[in-house]
N, C-alpha and C positions, 0 to 999 in steps of 0.2 A: 321185517321183524324189529323192534325198538327194546331196548335195555336200558337200565338208568345206571346199574351198578359197576362194579371194576371187575374184570374175569382172570385169572391165571391164563396165559399163555397155552401152557400144557392141557391144560380145561378143555379152552375154544379148538384147540387143534385136533383133540380126540373129536368133539362135536362134531367139527367141519369134516374130519375123516371118513365117518358114518354116513353122513347126507350128501357127501358129494359125488355118491353114486350112483343116485338117483335126481343128479342136479348136472346141467347145463354150464352153468356158471352161477358163484355167488357173488356179490361184492358187497363193499360196504366200510363203515367205521366202525371202529372198537375202542372201548377204552378198557387197556390192559394194564395187569400192573406196573407194565415197564413205561406206560403214557398213551398215550393215543398214538391208532395206527389204522392205515388204508388196509381193508383188507380183499385181496384178488383169490380167488377160487376157479379155475381154468383145468378140466380132466382130471388129472393127480398133483397136479402142481395148487400150492399154497404159498401165498407169496403176500408179505406183512412192510410195509412201508410207513415210517415215521408220519404223524401231520399233525394239523393243528387241532386242537379240542372241538367237539360238538357238542350242541346240547346234550344231545344223548346217543347210544351206538344204536348203530342200524346196520342191518343185513337185506339184502335182496336174492331172494334164490330164483332162479330160473329153470323152473322143473322139467325131467326127461318124462314123469309120471302125473303131470296135472296135478290137481287138489288132492292127488293122495300121497303127496307129498307132507302134508300139514301133520298128519298123526307122527309118524316118524322125526319132523321136527320137535313137537311138544314133546313126544316122550323121552327122546335122547336127550334134548335139554334137562328137563326134569333130573333125569338120571344123572347127568354129568354136571351139570351148574348148578342146578338146586335152585334156583333163584328165579323170581316173577319175571316175566317177560310179555310182550303183547303182540300179537301174531294177526297181520291181518290177512286179508285173502284178495 
């Protein structure tokens, strides 16, 4: 997933808490209001570490349910974040 805006950390966390139930792992770099962060999600744990700025925010999802994770990602992103993002399969 690619995104060029800035997100509130609590909104990203709401999104990740929903999607992580269908994911083995989620990782990437995201531009939060507090600055750029490396994001790592494994199991129930969500970890944020400050990092250098990137061209755009990106997350990679390792799905437990294969391509069926696409619809929940899109629907929950639109509901919680409500801004345009690009999702590649």
